C-alpha angles and dihedrals in degrees: 000000000000118000125185114199119199119205137159098235140328099245124142110290138118095252093047092048090052090052090055090047093050093045094049093046095048090047090049088056091057103265120134107244129189126179117203113195126193090221130030125238127027131159094262095059088089090059094061117104093236092185088068108017124062121211122206120192109208093198099228105184101203144337089279097048094106116138098048090042093053090048092052092048093047090052090050093050092048091048096045095040096200122192089223130033107199121193114205110215135328112330096026088055090055095043092049089052093052092047092050088051089061092068117277111136101228138131109252119223124184128199124214111186105168142059116211109349098141089109089074100039118118119220096271091048091049090054090048090050090054091052090046091061092049096046098042092096090067093063117097091211133006113204117206124185097204140038088228089058092045095052093043092051091049090050088056093053105272113147107257092205091063096049122100125190113222112163121214122272122231117211100231090184087065100035114052139122110290118179095185093054090045091056093045097051095042088054089049089053093047094246117154124218098262098048124099120222124209116188144185119205116197145100118280097262131132091239090065089060099217090174090068090054092046094049092048089047091054091054092049094045090057089061103031117048089176094067126095128187134215132193111193122188144075133250146132112338092225093057091043089056090052091053093047089051088054089049090057092045090054092048094242100122093106092043103046135065122206107206134178123240113280136199097231097068094156088064092048094050091048091053090063127085092196128021119207137199114188099171129150090213138012140165110200103338108220093192092062092051092047093049090048091050087055089054097250127156111243139206113188140169118249098252133123111342095328092115092048093051095046096043112173095330099094146004126296119193135181115273118266094007107134096186094050092046092052091048090050091052091050091049092055092044089054090053089078117209111066092212110096109183092172088068092053091047091055090056092047091053099044118011113039129131088254090058089049093049093049093052095044094046091051092051094047096046094048092049092048088053089056092248103140092182088091087080093033123039095001092049093048091048092051092044093051090050090052092047089053090052091048091051092050092048092048090057091053100044114103 
């Protein structure tokens, strides 16, 4: 089957990395896969299996370059003649819908990757989000990677019967425990053998709630002089300066490293003793799954599908609760050995690339066979099964 994915650009980001993962896996299974990007370049281009996946840069010149862009995309779709046109997130979903309305006979898939992110939308994105709700009924199938995202989309008016839950896949051949990399990166960070390292991996964005992590770190640092902290991720310089000012106010400047995003994330996860997620909102958080695949202990806030991903292998605390977050960190420190193989086993059993490929392939093949039940009865059946797992996991999580 031929699938044409439409995305803005292949920059670093959880959603973009999952697109590359899906594309590579479907191509490995023998499907013909093409990715059309609004803009050329992007750090994740190098992660594409170019022997199997073709990349087309549409050459969009700016946000307002619309007519020529639509014409280029329509020509690409007519030339490629895919069985499935798959938008990847907000504006690509809308653009794919408008292109399909101009005549190409394709199945239309949408992708919804977030739960509630409206708090950070600009005006144009808010308008696009409004249109997304109104046009969602024209999609043949709407893939969501989290139950939080599914329920939020339904509450906004998306048709539940067209929504299909397919959780992210973690590449466990890339993310795994690695003692040599752990030693190398800890030396790079100036960490001695007896020190513990607690880290947060995420872009500098208010929704990631770095202040919660910093305030909990300050409480822990007052009791544990052997603990160091790391914040790894890029973002706007102005917001980074605000966070560093808070770091100084809390007296953490000698205890905490601010580091840019890096390509060798397996090494970074392995250098940590405890991985943290302090977000206000998430869908399916890739970083939690990746850290778990590397056998890290985790403390996460109870947002999106974080609890479902972690299961009973770590600590889940209420969002924006400094005291609970600090207690959770102390609890994992007291657990002793930083290697948590139960966490890796949970990823191996539930959230691998093979799981992702199986679910996607089933959805695509059933749609191509004109069997709409994939986003009706089949979707509801899969969603109910996932909800049952989530309920079971919630009862086990400490």
